[in-house]
LUMDOLUM-703503 format. One record per atom (N, C-alpha, C, CB): atom name; residue in three letters; x, y, z negated. Coordinates in steps of 0.001 Angstrom, whole numbers, plus 500000, padded with zeros to 6 digits. Glycine has a CB too. Example, Ala and Ser with C-alpha at 12.3 -4.5 7.8 and 13.67 -1.06 7.14 Angstrom:
# LUMDOLUM-703503
- N	ala	513190	494310	492200
- CA	ala	512300	495500	492200
- C	ala	513200	496700	492200
- CB	ala	511308	495527	490954
- N	ser	512850	497750	492920
- CA	ser	513670	498940	492860
- C	ser	512900	500030	492130
- CB	ser	514084	499402	494275
# end
This chain:
# LUMDOLUM-703503
- N	unk	956670	663132	810908
- CA	unk	957659	662132	811279
- C	unk	957430	661674	812716
- CB	unk	957606	660933	810315
- N	unk	958513	661406	813389
- CA	unk	958467	660785	814709
- C	unk	958779	659310	814508
- CB	unk	959479	661465	815720
- N	unk	957965	658449	815096
- CA	unk	958173	657009	814969
- C	unk	958699	656449	816286
- CB	unk	956860	656296	814558
- N	unk	959777	655690	816169
- CA	unk	960309	654952	817310
- C	unk	960119	653477	816997
- CB	unk	961831	655302	817588
- N	unk	959433	652778	817882
- CA	unk	959305	651328	817763
- C	unk	960276	650712	818763
- CB	unk	957818	650845	818022
- N	unk	961411	650229	818254
- CA	unk	962344	649503	819105
- C	unk	961796	648092	819281
- CB	unk	963796	649486	818494
- N	unk	961578	647703	820524
- CA	unk	961087	646359	820819
- C	unk	962178	645623	821600
- CB	unk	959733	646405	821629
- N	unk	962828	644702	820905
- CA	unk	963799	643864	821620
- C	unk	963007	642917	822509
- CB	unk	964739	643067	820624
- N	unk	963470	642758	823727
- CA	unk	962737	641948	824704
- C	unk	962527	640511	824234
- CB	unk	963475	641945	826028
- N	unk	961497	639895	824780
- CA	unk	961198	638495	824517
- C	unk	962155	637607	825320
- CB	unk	959719	638172	824870
- N	unk	962049	636301	825125
- CA	unk	962958	635343	825748
- C	unk	962895	635387	827276
- CB	unk	962640	633941	825263
- N	unk	964070	635389	827876
- CA	unk	964219	635294	829330
- C	unk	965317	634274	829594
- CB	unk	964559	636699	829986
- N	unk	965158	633470	830635
- CA	unk	966205	632516	830996
- C	unk	967415	633268	831514
- CB	unk	965699	631506	832053
- N	unk	968615	632766	831203
- CA	unk	969836	633445	831618
- C	unk	969988	633442	833136
- CB	unk	971048	632788	830972
- N	unk	970451	634557	833630
- CA	unk	970794	634725	835039
- C	unk	971804	635860	835093
- CB	unk	969515	635025	835938
- N	unk	972661	635853	836083
- CA	unk	973628	636947	836217
- C	unk	972980	638219	836747
- CB	unk	974766	636531	837137
- N	unk	971749	638118	837229
- CA	unk	971015	639270	837750
- C	unk	970305	639973	836584
- CB	unk	969987	638831	838854
- N	unk	971018	640837	835901
- CA	unk	970491	641500	834706
- C	unk	969236	642315	834981
- CB	unk	971543	642394	834114
- N	unk	969166	642964	836134
- CA	unk	968036	643849	836419
- C	unk	966733	643103	836671
- CB	unk	968353	644705	837610
- N	unk	966798	641895	837200
- CA	unk	965580	641229	837649
- C	unk	965201	639986	836855
- CB	unk	965726	640861	839068
- N	unk	965940	639639	835800
- CA	unk	965621	638454	835000
- C	unk	964244	638597	834372
- CB	unk	966685	638230	833906
- N	unk	963301	637725	834732
- CA	unk	961958	637829	834147
- C	unk	961872	637078	832820
- CB	unk	960906	637285	835125
- N	unk	960825	637349	832090
- CA	unk	960560	636605	830866
- C	unk	960254	635150	831204
- CB	unk	959389	637240	830080
- N	unk	960609	634265	830303
- CA	unk	960229	632859	830422
- C	unk	958750	632736	830060
- CB	unk	961120	631943	829500
- N	unk	958189	631540	830185
- CA	unk	956785	631327	829786
- C	unk	956606	631660	828312
- CB	unk	956344	629861	830062
- N	unk	957549	631236	827465
- CA	unk	957477	631573	826039
- C	unk	957605	633075	825844
- CB	unk	958577	630839	825246
- N	unk	958483	633702	826598
- CA	unk	958647	635149	826519
- C	unk	957374	635890	826879
- CB	unk	959765	635594	827424
- N	unk	956661	635391	827884
- CA	unk	955397	636017	828277
- C	unk	954359	635895	827164
- CB	unk	954862	635381	829569
- N	unk	954309	634732	826517
- CA	unk	953377	634564	825382
- C	unk	953749	635505	824240
- CB	unk	953380	633093	824881
- N	unk	955043	635618	823974
- CA	unk	955496	636509	822902
- C	unk	955239	637976	823242
- CB	unk	956984	636293	822632
- N	unk	955347	638346	824515
- CA	unk	955046	639728	824927
- C	unk	953576	640046	824646
- CB	unk	955367	639938	826441
- N	unk	952700	639074	824834
- CA	unk	951287	639272	824494
- C	unk	951124	639494	822984
- CB	unk	950444	638053	824952
- N	unk	951909	638788	822186
- CA	unk	951875	638997	820731
- C	unk	952357	640400	820376
- CB	unk	952742	637941	820011
- N	unk	953386	640881	821075
- CA	unk	953879	642247	820854
- C	unk	952748	643234	821135
- CB	unk	955121	642554	821761
- N	unk	952065	643049	822256
- CA	unk	950946	643929	822606
- C	unk	949870	643893	821524
- CB	unk	950344	643524	823966
- N	unk	949495	642695	821097
- CA	unk	948453	642561	820072
- C	unk	948860	643201	818756
- CB	unk	948125	641097	819844
- N	unk	950134	643115	818418
- CA	unk	950613	643717	817173
- C	unk	950644	645241	817269
- CB	unk	952008	643185	816827
- N	unk	951153	645768	818377
- CA	unk	951311	647220	818497
- C	unk	950025	647940	818877
- CB	unk	952368	647530	819513
- N	unk	949029	647221	819385
- CA	unk	947797	647903	819786
- C	unk	947056	648486	818579
- CB	unk	946883	646936	820543
- N	unk	947454	648091	817393
- CA	unk	946850	648623	816172
- C	unk	947583	649867	815667
- CB	unk	946838	647553	815086
- N	unk	948599	650285	816392
- CA	unk	949389	651463	816023
- C	unk	949143	652565	817050
- CB	unk	950913	651116	815934
- N	unk	949255	653795	816597
- CA	unk	949189	654917	817539
- C	unk	950464	654894	818383
- CB	unk	949025	656300	816786
- N	unk	950306	654899	819688
- CA	unk	951443	654920	820607
- C	unk	951203	656055	821597
- CB	unk	951622	653533	821349
- N	unk	952160	656991	821668
- CA	unk	952028	658161	822532
- C	unk	952842	658071	823815
- CB	unk	952434	659383	821782
- N	unk	953870	657226	823827
- CA	unk	954720	657086	825018
- C	unk	955411	655730	824968
- CB	unk	955774	658243	825106
- N	unk	955728	655217	826159
- CA	unk	956432	653938	826263
- C	unk	957617	654123	827209
- CB	unk	955474	652796	826769
- N	unk	958787	653779	826710
- CA	unk	960024	653822	827478
- C	unk	960616	652414	827505
- CB	unk	961037	654852	826871
- N	unk	961522	652184	828436
- CA	unk	962198	650889	828478
- C	unk	963503	650995	829245
- CB	unk	961296	649827	829114
- N	unk	964350	650058	828964
- CA	unk	965513	649785	829790
- C	unk	964998	649458	831191
- CB	unk	966386	648608	829198
- N	unk	965801	649651	832220
- CA	unk	965339	649298	833572
- C	unk	965327	647790	833830
- CB	unk	966220	649973	834604
- N	unk	965782	646989	832880
- CA	unk	965815	645541	833073
- C	unk	964405	644972	832957
- CB	unk	966757	644869	832044
- N	unk	964070	644099	833890
- CA	unk	962704	643566	833999
- C	unk	962205	642963	832692
- CB	unk	962643	642517	835093
- N	unk	963036	642206	831981
- CA	unk	962597	641547	830751
- C	unk	962195	642556	829678
- CB	unk	963699	640642	830218
- N	unk	962866	643697	829624
- CA	unk	962513	644741	828656
- C	unk	961189	645390	829045
- CB	unk	963631	645809	828568
- N	unk	961024	645663	830326
- CA	unk	959779	646271	830812
- C	unk	958608	645325	830574
- CB	unk	959888	646623	832318
- N	unk	958774	644048	830939
- CA	unk	957689	643079	830776
- C	unk	957266	642937	829311
- CB	unk	958116	641720	831327
- N	unk	958184	643099	828392
- CA	unk	957864	642929	826979
- C	unk	956979	644054	826460
- CB	unk	959137	642855	826160
- N	unk	957096	645260	827030
- CA	unk	956304	646399	826531
- C	unk	955211	646864	827480
- CB	unk	957209	647550	826245
- N	unk	955126	646289	828668
- CA	unk	954147	646807	829623
- C	unk	952704	646557	829182
- CB	unk	954378	646182	830982
- N	unk	952459	645541	828401
- CA	unk	951107	645281	827912
- C	unk	950613	646390	827008
- CB	unk	951060	643961	827175
- N	unk	951469	646883	826127
- CA	unk	951059	647976	825232
- C	unk	950883	649257	826046
- CB	unk	952106	648190	824090
- N	unk	951718	649464	827066
- CA	unk	951554	650638	827933
- C	unk	950208	650574	828651
- CB	unk	952711	650727	828963
- N	unk	949863	649413	829172
- CA	unk	948585	649251	829868
- C	unk	947415	649454	828907
- CB	unk	948499	647859	830521
- N	unk	947534	648922	827697
- CA	unk	946457	649070	826711
- C	unk	946232	650543	826350
- CB	unk	946783	648261	825442
- N	unk	947275	651356	826406
- CA	unk	947189	652777	826066
- C	unk	947072	653669	827300
- CB	unk	948403	653187	825258
- N	unk	947014	653045	828476
- CA	unk	946941	653779	829751
- C	unk	948128	654727	829911
- CB	unk	945621	654573	829840
- N	unk	949299	654221	829570
- CA	unk	950537	654987	829661
- C	unk	951480	654335	830661
- CB	unk	951211	655103	828280
- N	unk	952314	655120	831324
- CA	unk	953334	654518	832186
- C	unk	954486	653996	831332
- CB	unk	953853	655543	833231
- N	unk	955214	653021	831852
- CA	unk	956487	652622	831243
- C	unk	957553	653449	831942
- CB	unk	956765	651052	831381
- N	unk	958162	654355	831196
- CA	unk	959200	655221	831744
- C	unk	960547	654546	831524
- CB	unk	959167	656640	831087
- N	unk	961258	654243	832600
- CA	unk	962547	653568	832451
- C	unk	963678	654579	832382
- CB	unk	962783	652591	833609
- N	unk	964644	654253	831558
- CA	unk	965836	655085	831385
- C	unk	967053	654180	831503
- CB	unk	965820	655844	830004
- N	unk	967862	654428	832505
- CA	unk	969023	653587	832777
- C	unk	969972	653497	831577
- CB	unk	969772	654121	833983
- N	unk	970131	654569	830836
- CA	unk	971060	654591	829708
- C	unk	970634	653660	828570
- CB	unk	971191	656004	829185
- N	unk	969394	653173	828611
- CA	unk	968913	652270	827562
- C	unk	969123	650797	827903
- CB	unk	967445	652521	827305
- N	unk	969764	650518	829038
- CA	unk	970004	649123	829405
- C	unk	970997	648479	828440
- CB	unk	970527	649026	830853
- N	unk	971014	647151	828464
- CA	unk	971918	646429	827567
- C	unk	973357	646758	827906
- CB	unk	971683	644909	827654
- N	unk	974186	646690	826912
- CA	unk	975601	646951	827111
- C	unk	976206	645888	828005
- CB	unk	976337	647007	825772
- N	unk	977098	646301	828860
- CA	unk	977858	645377	829707
- C	unk	978985	644854	828841
- CB	unk	978404	646075	831032
- N	unk	978945	643573	828502
- CA	unk	979979	643006	827637
- C	unk	981276	642780	828421
- CB	unk	979494	641681	827014
- N	unk	981142	642267	829645
- CA	unk	982303	642012	830499
- C	unk	981800	641708	831898
- CB	unk	983178	640835	829947
- N	unk	982709	641702	832862
- CA	unk	982307	641228	834188
- C	unk	982530	639717	834196
- CB	unk	983122	641950	835352
- N	unk	981589	638999	834776
- CA	unk	981698	637545	834817
- C	unk	981325	636924	833479
- CB	unk	983108	637132	835208
- N	unk	981422	635608	833432
- CA	unk	981052	634862	832223
- C	unk	982213	634821	831239
- CB	unk	980612	633431	832581
- N	unk	981883	634912	829967
- CA	unk	982882	634780	828921
- C	unk	982834	633357	828377
- CB	unk	982650	635821	827788
- N	unk	983982	632867	827970
- CA	unk	984053	631493	827470
- C	unk	983211	631308	826214
- CB	unk	985499	631111	827184
- N	unk	983267	632260	825301
- CA	unk	982508	632162	824041
- C	unk	981805	633500	823812
- CB	unk	983453	631798	822817
- N	unk	980532	633566	824220
- CA	unk	979760	634802	824141
- C	unk	979743	635374	822728
- CB	unk	978340	634559	824615
- N	unk	979448	634549	821730
- CA	unk	979324	635054	820354
- C	unk	980660	635575	819817
- CB	unk	978791	633949	819433
- N	unk	981756	634906	820141
- CA	unk	983076	635402	819727
- C	unk	983393	636722	820426
- CB	unk	984175	634356	820037
- N	unk	982986	636832	821691
- CA	unk	983226	638072	822438
- C	unk	982444	639228	821830
- CB	unk	982842	637895	823918
- N	unk	981188	638981	821454
- CA	unk	980372	640019	820822
- C	unk	980957	640386	819463
- CB	unk	978905	639548	820668
- N	unk	981342	639386	818700
- CA	unk	981915	639649	817375
- C	unk	983147	640551	817482
- CB	unk	982288	638324	816678
- N	unk	983979	640314	818474
- CA	unk	985200	641121	818628
- C	unk	984880	642588	818896
- CB	unk	986062	640567	819765
- N	unk	983901	642863	819775
- CA	unk	983601	644266	820054
- C	unk	982982	644956	818839
- CB	unk	982661	644376	821256
- N	unk	982284	644207	817999
- CA	unk	981747	644804	816776
- C	unk	982858	645036	815750
- CB	unk	980651	643904	816177
- N	unk	983856	644150	815715
- CA	unk	984972	644317	814776
- C	unk	985888	645469	815189
- CB	unk	985782	643019	814680
- N	unk	986000	645679	816484
- CA	unk	986873	646723	817022
- C	unk	986031	647629	817926
- CB	unk	988092	646102	817812
- N	unk	985387	648650	817364
- CA	unk	984437	649463	818131
- C	unk	984983	650106	819406
- CB	unk	983919	650526	817261
- N	unk	986287	650301	819508
- CA	unk	986844	650912	820727
- C	unk	987308	649863	821737
- CB	unk	988014	651829	820367
- N	unk	987272	648588	821369
- CA	unk	987718	647514	822258
- C	unk	986649	647182	823296
- CB	unk	988072	646260	821445
- N	unk	987097	646954	824532
- CA	unk	986189	646509	825599
- C	unk	986845	645370	826362
- CB	unk	985828	647684	826566
- N	unk	986048	644361	826680
- CA	unk	986508	643283	827551
- C	unk	986599	643833	828978
- CB	unk	985545	642038	827479
- N	unk	987320	643150	829843
- CA	unk	987510	643594	831229
- C	unk	986159	643846	831893
- CB	unk	988315	642545	832035
- N	unk	985972	645067	832374
- CA	unk	984727	645426	833057
- C	unk	983559	645701	832130
- CB	unk	984347	644344	833991
- N	unk	983786	645640	830827
- CA	unk	982709	645830	829863
- C	unk	982797	647159	829146
- CB	unk	982717	644720	828860
- N	unk	981831	647357	828256
- CA	unk	981771	648577	827442
- C	unk	982133	648248	825995
- CB	unk	980357	649226	827516
- N	unk	982867	649133	825385
- CA	unk	983104	649020	823948
- C	unk	981827	649453	823223
- CB	unk	984338	649891	823500
- N	unk	981768	649181	821932
- CA	unk	980633	649671	821147
- C	unk	980555	651193	821236
- CB	unk	980752	649221	819668
- N	unk	981693	651860	821154
- CA	unk	981707	653315	821218
- C	unk	981175	653817	822561
- CB	unk	983123	653841	820983
- N	unk	981579	653183	823649
- CA	unk	981118	653606	824975
- C	unk	979619	653373	825142
- CB	unk	981887	652859	826070
- N	unk	979131	652210	824709
- CA	unk	977702	651899	824845
- C	unk	976865	652853	824001
- CB	unk	977421	650437	824433
- N	unk	977338	653144	822798
- CA	unk	976622	654068	821924
- C	unk	976603	655470	822537
- CB	unk	977269	654100	820521
- N	unk	977733	655900	823078
- CA	unk	977814	657235	823688
- C	unk	976899	657347	824901
- CB	unk	979260	657549	824095
- N	unk	976633	656245	825573
- CA	unk	975729	656232	826723
- C	unk	974273	656316	826269
- CB	unk	975949	654965	827568
- N	unk	973902	655574	825236
- CA	unk	972501	655444	824842
- C	unk	971989	656557	823924
- CB	unk	972306	654136	824167
- N	unk	972811	657045	823035
- CA	unk	972353	657997	822015
- C	unk	971806	659297	822613
- CB	unk	973493	658320	821069
- N	unk	972413	659896	823640
- CA	unk	971802	661113	824196
- C	unk	970365	660887	824691
- CB	unk	972656	661636	825345
- N	unk	970095	659725	825263
- CA	unk	968729	659431	825722
- C	unk	967784	659268	824546
- CB	unk	968710	658162	826587
- N	unk	968231	658597	823492
- CA	unk	967396	658456	822301
- C	unk	967127	659825	821674
- CB	unk	968067	657517	821276
- N	unk	968137	660652	821587
- CA	unk	967939	662010	821056
- C	unk	966920	662783	821894
- CB	unk	969280	662776	821018
- N	unk	967037	662663	823209
- CA	unk	966110	663352	824100
- C	unk	964677	662867	823865
- CB	unk	966517	663135	825570
- N	unk	964490	661577	823697
- CA	unk	963154	661037	823405
- C	unk	962631	661621	822100
- CB	unk	963188	659488	823324
- N	unk	963473	661667	821077
- CA	unk	963057	662226	819783
- C	unk	962655	663698	819911
- CB	unk	964188	662082	818754
- N	unk	963416	664445	820676
- CA	unk	963127	665875	820836
- C	unk	961917	666120	821740
- CB	unk	964347	666593	821405
- N	unk	961666	665201	822663
- CA	unk	960530	665329	823583
- C	unk	959215	664941	822917
- CB	unk	960754	664467	824821
- N	unk	959278	664081	821904
- CA	unk	958062	663542	821275
- C	unk	958028	663788	819765
- CB	unk	957954	662044	821550
- N	unk	958177	665040	819312
- CA	unk	958135	665277	817860
- C	unk	956765	664899	817304
- CB	unk	958456	666763	817534
- N	unk	956790	664255	816158
- CA	unk	955562	663858	815443
- C	unk	954725	662844	816222
- CB	unk	954715	665087	815147
- N	unk	955323	662177	817198
- CA	unk	954605	661174	817971
- C	unk	955178	659791	817700
- CB	unk	954670	661495	819470
- N	unk	954510	658783	818232
- CA	unk	954948	657395	818114
- C	unk	955318	656876	819495
- CB	unk	953842	656509	817468
- N	unk	956539	656372	819603
- CA	unk	957095	655983	820886
- C	unk	957595	654540	820829
- CB	unk	958233	656934	821292
- N	unk	957243	653749	821834
- CA	unk	957763	652393	821980
- C	unk	958932	652448	822947
- CB	unk	956659	651398	822480
- N	unk	960017	651742	822602
- CA	unk	961167	651629	823491
- C	unk	961479	650154	823676
- CB	unk	962403	652401	822929
- N	unk	961286	649650	824895
- CA	unk	961658	648278	825229
- C	unk	963156	648213	825451
- CB	unk	960894	647776	826482
- N	unk	963830	647385	824660
- CA	unk	965282	647423	824650
- C	unk	965890	646030	824505
- CB	unk	965767	648317	823531
- N	unk	967149	645994	824125
- CA	unk	967956	644770	824049
- C	unk	968682	644741	822705
- CB	unk	968979	644691	825236
- N	unk	969108	643558	822303
- CA	unk	969704	643370	820982
- C	unk	970915	644219	820676
- CB	unk	970073	641977	820824
- N	unk	971937	644158	821533
- CA	unk	973164	644896	821244
- C	unk	972942	646397	821255
- CB	unk	974238	644534	822243
- N	unk	972309	646910	822291
- CA	unk	972159	648363	822401
- C	unk	971217	648888	821322
- CB	unk	971635	648751	823799
- N	unk	970205	648100	820955
- CA	unk	969308	648497	819874
- C	unk	970084	648602	818553
- CB	unk	968138	647486	819740
- N	unk	970859	647580	818244
- CA	unk	971638	647594	816997
- C	unk	972643	648746	816999
- CB	unk	972373	646248	816801
- N	unk	973249	649027	818150
- CA	unk	974199	650138	818227
- C	unk	973508	651486	818015
- CB	unk	974915	650126	819580
- N	unk	972326	651656	818586
- CA	unk	971600	652915	818372
- C	unk	971213	653056	816903
- CB	unk	970336	652980	819270
- N	unk	970826	651961	816282
- CA	unk	970484	652011	814860
- C	unk	971736	652292	814022
- CB	unk	969821	650681	814412
- N	unk	972850	651687	814394
- CA	unk	974098	651901	813655
- C	unk	974565	653350	813730
- CB	unk	975187	650982	814192
- N	unk	974284	654012	814819
- CA	unk	974656	655420	814943
- C	unk	974085	656232	813779
- CB	unk	974164	655993	816287
- N	unk	972890	655886	813348
- CA	unk	972222	656606	812261
- C	unk	972480	655993	810892
- CB	unk	970740	656651	812514
- N	unk	972845	654705	810838
- CA	unk	973055	654022	809556
- C	unk	974000	652839	809785
- CB	unk	971689	653540	808935
- N	unk	975178	652897	809166
- CA	unk	976232	651905	809390
- C	unk	975848	650481	809002
- CB	unk	977447	652300	808629
- N	unk	974799	650298	808217
- CA	unk	974434	648931	807806
- C	unk	973959	648072	808987
- CB	unk	973338	648985	806740
- N	unk	973597	648713	810101
- CA	unk	973133	647959	811265
- C	unk	974357	647573	812096
- CB	unk	972104	648793	812119
- N	unk	974896	646394	811789
- CA	unk	976169	645953	812325
- C	unk	976039	644580	812983
- CB	unk	977222	645917	811222
- N	unk	977168	643916	813170
- CA	unk	977184	642595	813798
- C	unk	976304	641607	813033
- CB	unk	978620	642064	813881
- N	unk	976387	641612	811708
- CA	unk	975561	640694	810910
- C	unk	974076	640970	811138
- CB	unk	975902	640823	809405
- N	unk	973707	642239	811230
- CA	unk	972314	642592	811533
- C	unk	971941	642076	812921
- CB	unk	972102	644132	811451
- N	unk	972785	642322	813922
- CA	unk	972516	641864	815280
- C	unk	972228	640363	815304
- CB	unk	973701	642191	816196
- N	unk	972990	639597	814514
- CA	unk	972815	638146	814481
- C	unk	971441	637732	813956
- CB	unk	973893	637519	813626
- N	unk	970795	638581	813182
- CA	unk	969492	638231	812598
- C	unk	968320	638525	813529
- CB	unk	969295	638978	811301
- N	unk	968578	639222	814630
- CA	unk	967492	639622	815529
- C	unk	966883	638422	816238
- CB	unk	967998	640628	816557
- N	unk	965587	638479	816418
- CA	unk	964886	637445	817174
- C	unk	964493	638007	818537
- CB	unk	963632	636939	816401
- N	unk	963979	637132	819385
- CA	unk	963462	637536	820704
- C	unk	962001	637147	820758
- CB	unk	964271	636868	821886
- N	unk	961084	638083	820750
- CA	unk	961277	639521	820609
- C	unk	961501	639891	819148
- CB	unk	960072	640282	821172
- N	unk	961711	641158	818926
- CA	unk	961791	641712	817580
- C	unk	961331	643157	817659
- CB	unk	963245	641602	816989
- N	unk	960825	643678	816560
- CA	unk	960329	645057	816544
- C	unk	960767	645727	815245
- CB	unk	958773	645098	816692
- N	unk	961389	646879	815386
- CA	unk	961753	647713	814241
- C	unk	961153	649099	814425
- CB	unk	963298	647799	814077
- N	unk	960548	649597	813356
- CA	unk	959997	650953	813340
- C	unk	960995	651856	812638
- CB	unk	958597	651000	812632
- N	unk	961432	652907	813331
- CA	unk	962348	653890	812765
- C	unk	961585	655199	812628
- CB	unk	963634	654065	813652
- N	unk	961576	655763	811449
- CA	unk	960897	657040	811203
- C	unk	961961	658130	811112
- CB	unk	960025	656988	809888
- N	unk	961766	659182	811904
- CA	unk	962721	660289	811966
- C	unk	962060	661592	811541
- CB	unk	963299	660427	813382
- N	unk	962803	662410	810832
- CA	unk	962452	663801	810597
- C	unk	963419	664577	811467
- CB	unk	962541	664217	809050
- N	unk	962930	665105	812560
- CA	unk	963833	665712	813546
- C	unk	964739	664634	814101
- CB	unk	964671	666869	812918
- N	unk	966055	664812	813971
- CA	unk	967027	663813	814420
- C	unk	967622	663015	813265
- CB	unk	968138	664488	815194
- N	unk	966992	663108	812101
- CA	unk	967497	662431	810908
- C	unk	966657	661190	810603
- CB	unk	967495	663392	809699
- N	unk	967311	660034	810591
- CA	unk	966626	658784	810289
- C	unk	966225	658761	808816
- CB	unk	967523	657569	810631
- N	unk	964944	658504	808571
- CA	unk	964411	658493	807210
- C	unk	964116	657091	806690
- CB	unk	963158	659317	807151
- N	unk	963692	656204	807608
- CA	unk	963220	654896	807153
- C	unk	963255	653904	808314
- CB	unk	961784	655000	806567
- N	unk	963566	652659	807988
- CA	unk	963535	651570	808969
- C	unk	962713	650435	808378
- CB	unk	964985	651085	809345
- N	unk	961775	649937	809189
- CA	unk	960917	648830	808759
- C	unk	960840	647808	809875
- CB	unk	959494	649333	808373
- N	unk	961009	646536	809525
- CA	unk	960809	645490	810525
- C	unk	959322	645241	810655
- CB	unk	961566	644180	810146
- N	unk	958814	645295	811877
- CA	unk	957385	645129	812145
- C	unk	957078	643700	812597
- CB	unk	956919	646135	813214
- N	unk	957970	643087	813355
- CA	unk	957746	641755	813906
- C	unk	957823	640719	812779
- CB	unk	958786	641436	815024
- N	unk	956888	639820	812761
- CA	unk	956882	638723	811791
- C	unk	956955	637417	812555
- CB	unk	955612	638767	810877
- N	unk	958065	636712	812421
- CA	unk	958200	635439	813121
- C	unk	957311	634396	812468
- CB	unk	959668	634969	813129
- N	unk	956865	633449	813277
- CA	unk	956047	632347	812746
- C	unk	956881	631370	811969
- CB	unk	955328	631619	813865
# end
């Protein structure tokens, strides 16, 4: 089995600069908890979205394993829209209800999934029988999971914490099992 540990980034203060938003003080403490939790698992590679908060959340485990954090642009969070939306949660709910719908300047669920899935497949094919950490984001993580199993939907996305960790076990490109690893206090 190939194991993918999806690590949703820890808390970061909102900013329009998606690429450079750092973790908050609480996010930094939680990233240390992620490292402490995953250091007990075999980890063969670490990937992340190019967004700073995703990298910061997994860089501790990469350092503990003497591995680089390999960034992949296609794993970045989905662009919901350009500019601020009046009601973020209603906007997210709409794109989940209508997978082909996109707000102005944003990506539909179908577009975001089509962007991310080839990279996830490539990681799976590059690391057969290995354990891989992927520092990611809530929407794109849920969409990648939904590609393999429809139960990972808007309601699932709403249950995610910051950070959060899910272990996905694959046989080749076939999802076999999903386990939540992160335990909130």
